[in-house]
N, C-alpha and C positions, 0 to 999 in steps of 0.2 A: 498182694499183701493184705492180710485180714486186719481190719481195724476195729477195735472194741467200740460198740455204739455208745457206751457210757463215757468213754474217753473223748469221742468226737463231740458228744453233747456238752462235756465240760469245756472243751476248746471253744465251741460256739458261744457258750455262755460268757466265757472270759472275754472273747472278742466283743460281744455286745456291750458288756460293762465298760471296756476300754473305749469303745467308740462313743458311747453316751457321754463319758467324761470329756473326751476330746472335743466333741461337738459343743458341749457347754462352754469350754474354754474358748473355742473358736467364735461362738456367737457373742460372748462377752467382749472379746477382742474387737469384733466388728463394731459393736455398739460404742466402744471407746475410740474408734477410728484408728486402731493399731494394725489393721490388715491393709496391705497395699491394694488400693481400689482397682488398679489395673488387672488384678488377677482374682477378684472376688467371684466373677462369673465361673472361672475355672474351678476354684475351690468349692463353691456351692455345688457345682455339677458332680465333682468327685465325692463330696460328702453325702450327696443324695443317693449314691449307689450303695446297695445293701452290703457289699463285701469289701468296702473300702472306706478309709477316712484319712484326712490329712493332719499333719502335725505342723512343723515349721515350714515357712516359705518366704520367698522374696521375689518381687517382680523383676529385679534387676535395677541397678542404680549407679549414679555418679556421686562421689562423695569426696569431701576433704577430711582426711584423717590426721589427727595430731598425735605424734609419737614422742614419748618421753623416755622410753626404755624398750627392752626387747620382749617383755612379757605383755600379754594381751591386756592385762589390767592397767598397763601404762599407756594404752591407746585411748583416744577419745574422738568420736565422730563430731566434727564441728559444723558440718553442713552436708545435706544429702538431697538428691533429687531423683525421683523414679521416672520422670519424663524429661524431655529436652529442656534445658534451661538457657536463658539468654547469657551471652558472654559478659555483659555488664553486671548482671546479678551474681554470676560466678566470681568475677574479679572483685566485687565489693566484699563478698564473703571471705575471700582469700586475704584481702587487705586488712580485715578485722582480726586476723590471727597473727599474733606476734611473739609466740613462744613455741619451743619445741621444733621438731622436724615435721613438715607438712607434706603429706602425700596426696596427689590427685589419683583417685582410683575409680575405675569403672568395673563394676562387678556384675556377673550374669544372673539370669533367672535360676532360682534353686527351689526345689520342692521335695518334701518328704511325704510319702504315702504308705500307709499300713494296709496290708491285705489280709483277708481271712485265710486265703490259701496262697501257695506259691504261684499257681496258675493265674490268680487275679492280678498280681503285680507284674507277672511276666507279660501280660497283655499290654500294660502301660509301657513297660520297658521297651517292648518291640516298637511301639510308636515313637518313643523318645529317640531310639537309635536311628530310625528311619528319617527323622527330622534332622539329625546331625548332632544330638546331644550325647556325644560319645563318652563323656566323663560321667556316666550314669551306671548304677548297678544295684543289686539286691543284697541286703544284709539280714542275717538272722542273729538278733541280739539276745534272744531267749528262745527256748524250744517252741517251735511252731508259731513264731511271730515274725512275719515277713515285712521288712521295711525297704521300700524303694527310694533311692536318692537320685534325683534328676538334677543335672548341672548343665547350664548353658556353656557355650565355648567362648563367648565374646568377653574378653577381659583386657584391662590396661592398668598399669601401676607404675607411678613415677614420683620420686621426691621432687618437689617444685619450690620449696621455700624452707629456710632455716631461720628461726626467730623472725626478724623483720626484713630479711634479705632474700630476694629471689635467687634461686640456684641456676636458673636458665634465662635466656633473653625473653623478653615479653612476646616477641613475634613467634618464637618457638613454643612458648606456653600456649598461645592462642591456637597454634597448629595442633598441639597435643589435645587441647580442649575440644577442638572441632572433630578430631579423630575419636575421642571418647563419645561425643554425641552421635557420630555415625555408628559406632559399635552398639550404643544403647538402642538405636533404631533397628539395627539388624537383630538385636536380642528380642525386641518387641515383635518383629515380623516372624521370627522363628517360634516364639511363644504362642502367637496367635495361630500359626499353622499347626502346632502341636495340639492345641485345644480343638481345632476343627477336625483333625484326624481322630482325636480321642473320642469325640462325639459319634463319629461314624463307627468306630470300633465297638462302642457299647450301645449302638443303636437298637440292638435286639432286646435290651432290657426295658420292660414296660414301665411307663411313668408311674403307674399305680404301685410299683414295687419300691419306689424311691422314698427317701425321707422328705416329708412335705413341709417341714417347719423352717427350712433355711431361707 
């Protein structure tokens, strides 16, 4: 298929502009402490590659979600942890919430990556699927803009309290909490394997071709 050189040049220019803006947002978010520290190394690596940049991400977390209605705007995160938390700290946070329906949730690693070409994001998707991140895929939201969404598989969601009353026995709550901790740890292990394999996949790219300011 013949591709017009001016058209290709325009796509590359648009990608560079979008990447520059995304990196500016990312660096500001890092400065404000809004980026999960557990995945900063991964994000820095991806953003250093010339044909890729990241948008939204989460390392994976355990949280207490307060629900007042069915719409997302009716939900409020009351406490969250991106690394294992002590039972006593978790229980104290739960005891302080006395309104609405309270959910204990463990959410997986999630990452969005934009690629200059389809082949660029396919390389990452291949690694993600090999790791076991089967709920991952590539989307095209506008012409020639390829966005990869990676989703971990470790999840847990359970309503545990309504207003000031526990919905389940305390010993079962502790069991579910410990299960959430185990899932969060498995999430971390898979995420770290993904980063390790990703670096091998892109090992051929010379350091001099990467963005140096991250």
